[in-house]
C-alpha positions as MATLAB code, in Angstrom:
seq = 'XXXXXXXXXXXXXXXXXXXXXXXXXXXXXXXXXXXXXXXXXXXXXXXXXXXXXXXXXXXXXXXXXXXXXXXXXXXXXXXXXXXXXXXXXXXXXXXXXXXXXXXXXXXXXXXXXXXXXXXXXXXXXXXXXXXXXXXXXXXXXXXXXXXXXXXXXXXXXXXXXXXXXXXXXXXXXXXXXXXXXXXXXXXXXXXXXXXXXXXXXXXXXXXXXXXXXXXXXXXXXXXXXXXXXXXXXXXXXXXXXXXXXXXXXXXXXXXXXXXXXXXXXXXXXXXXXXXXXXXXXXXXXXXXXXXXXXXXXXXXXXXXXXXXXXXXXXXXXXXXXXXXXXXXXXXXXXXXXXXXXXXXXXXXXXXXXXXXXXXXXXXXXXXXXXXXXXXXXXXXXXXXXXXXXXXXXXXXXXXXXXXXXXXXXXXXXXXXXXXXXXXXXXXXXXXXXXXXXX';
ca = [
      -0.012    0.008   -0.042;
       1.297    3.421   -0.958;
       1.849    5.680    2.058;
      -0.459    8.649    2.468;
       2.318   11.248    2.186;
       3.762    9.709   -1.022;
       4.439   12.424   -3.650;
       1.792   12.412   -6.498;
       2.894   11.091   -9.801;
       2.723   14.492  -11.660;
       5.173   16.155  -13.753;
       6.138   19.740  -14.105;
       5.557   20.899  -17.727;
       8.753   22.107  -19.229;
       9.772   23.339  -22.556;
      12.058   21.215  -24.823;
      15.427   22.815  -24.115;
      16.954   22.058  -20.637;
      17.617   25.867  -20.244;
      13.861   26.415  -20.362;
      12.923   24.402  -17.340;
       9.996   26.234  -15.757;
      10.462   27.615  -12.189;
       7.629   28.818  -10.010;
       7.866   32.590  -10.448;
       7.484   34.759   -7.402;
       5.250   37.213   -9.063;
       2.676   34.872  -10.669;
       0.523   33.262   -7.925;
      -3.064   32.545   -8.733;
      -5.074   35.418   -7.476;
      -8.398   34.358   -5.789;
      -9.685   37.800   -5.283;
     -11.547   39.654   -8.006;
      -9.511   42.837   -8.625;
     -11.210   46.205   -9.163;
      -9.510   48.185  -12.032;
      -9.283   51.986  -11.658;
      -9.006   54.483  -14.463;
      -7.110   57.017  -12.632;
      -3.488   56.692  -11.593;
      -4.409   58.517   -8.345;
      -6.888   55.665   -7.451;
      -4.195   53.011   -7.404;
      -2.321   52.004   -4.215;
       0.741   53.984   -3.649;
       1.977   51.884   -0.640;
       5.718   51.096   -0.858;
       5.619   47.597    0.784;
       3.588   45.609   -1.859;
       2.663   45.460   -5.485;
      -1.063   45.186   -5.516;
      -4.415   46.738   -6.532;
      -7.493   47.707   -4.347;
     -10.509   45.513   -4.063;
     -13.877   46.269   -2.779;
     -14.874   42.901   -1.167;
     -13.547   41.614    2.208;
     -11.940   38.386    1.559;
      -8.950   36.523    3.245;
      -6.361   34.839    1.134;
      -6.761   31.099    1.273;
      -3.690   29.069    2.174;
      -3.835   27.220   -1.216;
      -3.248   30.333   -3.330;
      -0.767   28.207   -5.243;
      -2.378   24.648   -5.183;
      -0.405   21.393   -5.470;
       2.911   22.478   -6.996;
       3.709   19.702   -9.428;
       6.762   17.425   -9.155;
       9.237   17.629  -12.055;
      10.535   14.267  -13.199;
      12.412   12.780  -16.089;
      12.371    9.016  -15.369;
       9.574    6.846  -14.313;
      10.108    4.182  -11.615;
      11.278    1.741  -14.202;
      13.964    4.044  -15.417;
      12.170    5.026  -18.681;
      12.522    8.560  -20.020;
       9.007   10.053  -19.843;
       9.571   13.035  -22.082;
      12.592   12.516  -24.548;
      13.110   16.340  -24.663;
      14.082   16.258  -21.000;
      16.632   13.489  -21.306;
      19.886   15.138  -20.406;
      21.637   12.844  -22.827;
      24.615   12.310  -20.556;
      27.460   10.018  -21.828;
      27.747    6.556  -20.341;
      30.833    7.385  -18.372;
      29.121   10.069  -16.463;
      25.924    8.071  -15.744;
      28.100    5.167  -14.524;
      29.766    7.644  -12.151;
      26.358    8.587  -10.837;
      25.531    4.889  -10.204;
      28.930    3.926   -8.686;
      28.896    7.071   -6.365;
      25.344    6.168   -5.210;
      26.100    2.529   -4.525;
      29.468    3.172   -3.004;
      27.820    5.607   -0.540;
      25.194    2.882    0.219;
      27.913    0.385    0.916;
      29.931    2.746    3.080;
      26.659    3.445    5.003;
      25.988   -0.092    5.826;
      29.456   -0.847    7.034;
      29.686    2.308    9.151;
      26.249    1.805   10.546;
      27.161   -1.689   11.701;
      30.548   -0.300   13.102;
      28.590    2.142   15.325;
      26.282   -0.702   16.488;
      29.379   -2.722   17.440;
      30.660    0.193   19.477;
      33.542    0.946   17.181;
      32.533    4.612   16.553;
      30.139    6.873   18.595;
      27.474    7.870   16.144;
      26.489    7.629   12.492;
      23.807    8.931   10.057;
      23.015    6.921    6.911;
      21.946    8.371    3.594;
      19.542    5.398    2.462;
      16.994    6.555   -0.107;
      18.432   10.096   -0.575;
      21.519    9.210   -2.824;
      19.897   10.582   -5.826;
      19.536   14.054   -4.309;
      23.142   14.163   -3.464;
      24.640   12.808   -6.718;
      22.184   14.511   -9.117;
      22.846   18.036   -7.652;
      26.637   17.565   -7.151;
      26.973   16.547  -10.887;
      25.256   19.785  -11.977;
      27.718   22.044  -10.040;
      31.042   23.284  -11.013;
      33.767   21.733   -8.763;
      34.723   25.169   -7.370;
      31.055   25.878   -6.262;
      30.850   26.176   -2.545;
      28.758   23.676   -0.585;
      27.062   24.154    2.755;
      25.685   20.822    3.926;
      23.412   19.857    6.771;
      24.605   16.358    7.749;
      23.128   14.077    5.244;
      25.035   15.018    2.124;
      27.976   12.615    2.095;
      27.120   11.776   -1.535;
      28.037   15.262   -2.703;
      31.652   14.662   -1.310;
      31.588   11.182   -2.681;
      30.758   12.462   -6.121;
      33.608   15.062   -5.744;
      36.094   12.067   -5.174;
      36.556   12.552   -1.480;
      38.658    9.540   -0.447;
      37.156    6.643    1.525;
      40.091    6.855    3.899;
      39.003   10.498    4.845;
      35.532    9.572    5.389;
      36.660    6.818    7.797;
      39.223    9.106    9.499;
      36.610   11.560   10.215;
      34.070    9.009   11.667;
      36.968    7.286   13.654;
      38.478   10.698   14.717;
      42.093    9.430   14.079;
      45.229   11.311   13.120;
      44.243   11.448    9.439;
      41.058   13.333   10.260;
      41.249   16.836    8.671;
      39.228   18.131   11.703;
      41.794   16.664   14.128;
      39.265   14.513   15.901;
      37.176   17.535   17.318;
      33.966   16.933   15.440;
      31.262   14.205   15.774;
      31.235   11.573   13.120;
      29.660   12.513    9.735;
      30.543   16.193   10.264;
      32.779   16.188    7.086;
      34.568   19.207    5.738;
      37.127   19.818    2.953;
      38.750   22.950    1.830;
      40.145   21.397   -1.457;
      36.727   20.270   -2.593;
      34.928   23.429   -1.345;
      32.796   21.682    1.168;
      32.327   23.766    4.308;
      32.653   21.821    7.561;
      29.191   20.710    8.729;
      27.767   21.985   12.092;
      25.427   20.181   14.324;
      22.982   23.042   15.195;
      20.113   22.976   12.822;
      19.843   25.435    9.874;
      22.788   27.667   10.971;
      24.378   26.964    7.517;
      21.541   28.732    5.727;
      22.344   32.421    6.675;
      26.089   31.567    6.579;
      25.789   30.170    2.900;
      23.861   33.456    2.018;
      26.707   35.534    3.217;
      29.212   33.450    1.240;
      27.037   33.878   -1.879;
      26.895   37.651   -1.320;
      30.693   37.603   -1.077;
      31.013   35.688   -4.243;
      28.698   38.206   -6.003;
      30.634   41.200   -4.799;
      33.906   39.446   -6.096;
      32.414   38.562   -9.490;
      33.456   35.132   -8.923;
      31.222   33.416  -11.410;
      30.536   31.035   -8.724;
      27.385   29.748   -7.032;
      26.781   28.515   -3.439;
      24.463   25.621   -2.748;
      22.940   25.090    0.653;
      21.411   21.683    1.575;
      18.806   21.304    4.511;
      15.888   19.208    5.265;
      12.095   20.332    5.583;
      12.536   20.261    9.373;
      15.341   22.824    9.191;
      13.107   25.110    7.070;
      11.054   25.594   10.197;
      13.959   27.315   11.927;
      14.095   31.117   12.113;
      17.571   30.937   10.229;
      15.788   29.731    7.155;
      13.503   32.746    7.029;
      16.582   34.984    7.569;
      18.558   33.201    4.929;
      15.705   33.359    2.331;
      14.964   36.927    2.812;
      18.535   38.105    2.741;
      19.257   36.021   -0.391;
      16.298   37.586   -2.199;
      16.806   41.204   -1.150;
      20.535   41.075   -1.665;
      20.134   39.040   -4.982;
      22.676   36.387   -4.237;
      23.749   33.525   -6.423;
      22.520   30.658   -4.244;
      20.691   27.517   -4.589;
      18.659   26.554   -1.530;
      18.341   22.723   -1.795;
      15.704   21.198    0.477;
      15.563   17.426    0.836;
      11.971   16.925    1.820;
      12.382   13.313    3.116;
       9.117   12.997    5.069;
      10.443   13.328    8.618;
      12.251   15.733   10.733;
      13.709   13.021   13.091;
      10.288   11.675   14.295;
       8.032   14.619   13.290;
       6.261   13.828    9.941;
       5.549   16.556    7.443;
       1.797   16.433    8.415;
       2.844   17.920   11.817;
       5.746   20.080   10.445;
       3.655   22.456    8.299;
       0.189   23.125    6.861;
       1.164   24.687    3.508;
       2.215   22.968    0.369;
       5.700   21.984    1.416;
       8.791   24.104    1.037;
       8.657   25.178   -2.651;
       5.465   27.098   -1.965;
       7.366   29.424    0.337;
       9.728   30.668   -2.267;
       7.398   33.022   -4.142;
       6.511   34.724   -0.776;
      10.335   35.764   -0.508;
      10.591   36.543   -4.272;
      12.634   33.435   -4.933;
      12.254   31.333   -8.098;
      11.336   27.795   -7.041;
      10.815   24.259   -8.335;
       9.726   21.010   -6.774;
      11.507   17.757   -8.254;
      11.288   14.045   -7.792;
      14.451   13.539   -5.630;
      14.499    9.691   -6.456;
      14.944   10.662  -10.146;
      18.644   11.579  -10.434;
      18.159   13.126  -13.846;
      15.356   15.525  -12.603;
      17.580   16.620   -9.779;
      20.472   17.124  -12.310;
      18.390   19.117  -14.772;
      16.869   21.400  -12.168;
      20.172   22.060  -10.360;
      22.083   22.668  -13.599;
      19.599   25.230  -14.886;
      19.255   26.948  -11.345;
      23.113   27.189  -11.301;
      23.184   28.679  -14.759;
      20.704   31.336  -14.039;
      21.871   32.074  -10.421;
      25.187   33.036  -11.707;
      23.966   34.852  -14.883;
      21.168   36.739  -13.140;
      22.495   37.100   -9.576;
      19.429   35.643   -7.855;
      18.525   32.838   -5.473;
      16.742   29.611   -6.384;
      14.926   27.144   -4.185;
      14.686   23.435   -5.146;
      12.538   21.058   -3.148;
      13.480   17.507   -3.751;
      10.789   15.052   -2.686;
      12.385   11.828   -1.367;
      12.103    9.470    1.532;
      14.492    8.762    4.441;
      14.653    5.039    4.511;
      17.112    4.703    7.421;
      16.673    5.841   10.926;
      17.335    9.580   11.516;
      20.670    8.481   13.138;
      22.082    5.718   15.235;
      20.355    7.573   18.288;
      16.915    6.956   16.652;
      14.587    4.079   16.409;
      12.121    4.987   13.575;
       9.912    1.992   14.331;
       8.400    3.987   17.070;
       6.755    6.434   14.696;
       6.413    4.670   11.266;
       5.456    1.130    9.968;
       7.730   -1.345    8.557;
       5.464   -1.455    5.390;
       5.973    2.188    4.880;
       9.652    1.932    4.755;
       9.581   -1.265    2.824;
       7.516    0.464    0.044;
      10.061    3.055   -0.505;
      13.107    0.673   -0.348;
      11.592   -1.818   -2.737;
       9.274    0.196   -4.988;
      10.763    3.657   -5.329;
      14.553    3.664   -4.589;
      16.776    6.065   -6.493;
      19.475    3.542   -7.049;
      17.070    0.822   -8.497;
      15.593    3.432  -10.878;
      18.984    4.388  -12.224;
      19.931    0.747  -12.507;
      16.969    0.158  -14.522;
      17.917    3.093  -16.821;
      21.445    1.620  -17.251;
      20.265   -1.802  -18.012;
      17.760   -0.701  -20.550;
      20.624    1.147  -22.325;
      22.834   -1.947  -22.269;
      25.361   -0.037  -20.055;
      25.110   -2.434  -17.026;
      24.227   -6.077  -16.500;
      23.992   -8.532  -13.496;
      27.572   -9.646  -13.867;
      28.800   -6.163  -13.674;
      26.614   -5.495  -10.771;
      27.942   -8.430   -8.831;
      31.601   -7.559   -9.428;
      31.145   -3.896   -8.522;
      29.298   -4.776   -5.299;
      32.237   -7.107   -4.342;
      34.834   -4.495   -5.501;
      33.179   -1.497   -3.582;
      32.749   -3.552   -0.406;
      36.455   -4.405   -0.640;
      37.438   -0.895   -0.990;
      35.265    0.294    1.983;
      36.519   -2.519    4.229;
      40.205   -1.672    3.402;
      39.607    1.946    4.320;
      37.562    0.844    7.531;
      40.467   -1.451    8.648;
      43.065    1.140    8.020;
      41.187    3.739   10.002;
      40.817    1.429   13.103;
      44.575    0.899   13.238;
      45.482    4.560   13.380;
      46.111    6.516   16.480;
      43.808    9.311   17.791;
      45.164   12.937   17.580;
      47.269   14.531   20.327;
      44.988   15.686   23.060;
      46.912   19.059   22.955;
      45.136   19.675   19.690;
      42.039   20.386   21.726;
      43.456   23.998   22.467;
      44.848   24.805   18.915;
      43.610   26.459   15.745;
      41.245   28.837   17.448;
      43.437   31.806   18.484;
      46.484   33.020   16.916;
      47.761   33.650   20.377;
      46.311   31.448   23.187;
      44.568   33.545   25.667;
      45.383   33.040   29.366;
      42.246   31.241   30.380;
      42.681   28.597   27.481;
      46.309   28.195   28.616;
      45.219   27.715   32.160;
      42.876   24.821   30.946;
      45.563   23.288   28.858;
      48.051   23.282   31.975;
      45.253   21.770   34.068;
      44.710   18.882   31.684;
      48.545   18.209   31.538;
      48.662   18.075   35.389;
      45.646   15.793   35.470;
      47.076   13.347   32.847;
      50.349   13.412   34.682;
      48.703   12.281   37.947;
      46.160    9.985   36.565;
      47.329    9.101   33.224;
      47.436    5.503   33.957;
      43.552    5.422   34.068;
      43.357    6.706   30.481;
      44.234    4.808   27.179;
      46.944    7.314   26.275;
      48.743    4.754   24.192;
      45.796    5.112   21.746;
      46.808    8.781   21.165;
      49.496   10.438   19.114;
      52.369   11.691   21.314;
];
């Protein structure tokens, strides 16, 4: 049985050329009031705060001014192209990179999830079911475009060829971790790949990303910023601030919302009453679109067009990717407490982004069962090798707790460092100091 909140199987009408993808325009909502037209310019509203006309009937605006924003898709669930004019016509090599990035991420998730369950790492968050949103959007960006993630965008780094060894080093907080062991697992960051380090507080990345986009605009950098977040984060005040600043400052930014059905345990039915997140865009003056997040080509087309226009026109875009979080929110969560096994099974078996892309590849003769079997074996071996290497490495030196914040360490921080040194000198035998780099 299809879950109640399953996205409807509608498509967004688009013109043949990819560059003509239709975005919901902020100035074209369907008006439900009958406007009264005036012949004299003096009779028209002169208020500076809105573009409007007078009416002579008291009527409140209904919540469904824009009713049922359609979902743009390119492939159906069997991997068949619906409208040939929307096929991005990507070369075999690139589509195979899509598939291998998505499946490698899936394999890494399974191994690290089990690693946490065995007590080898402290925490983990899987990306099951949302791989298409990561890879489709990442592939449409330039490699120098700046990424602000939330905490479920590991596939973006995967597509940018972030090494498995560094994924593992971060989750194990060992000496190879670029963050020197200071962050929780899955809080990745990489300067060389233009991926800003993830922060735990929800939605703080949204106004930060807008500031970065404004700086890029001022520098004429020909660069876009993409900011990922979930529909739950869109309820935070930071989302409002970010959307409004981006629109008024005309920043080249793509707001990418992964609407996966749940904000931890809160379903969308309890998260908002409007028509999702894309419906909010026009209220801020932001061009918006809703896409099938389980269709990697729909995500790719929408992101590519949004990127092109954001840079050319210096304006923000909002993409709402409808998808489903198949895994638990994190290893601290048990989703069986608030959703049924049948609901999860439907999305895992019937509408998974990896399965859909595999159908597409097989229909083109670009992939077969033997290649699938060999790749699964090879990818698992690669992940296990990185996993075993990470476990053998030492943890960073404890003194790194105090570095990289101030150019000159303040007295209070120096006092804390000295206190730790005295404590370890006295009670060091009670700590596994041999696991740490000297």
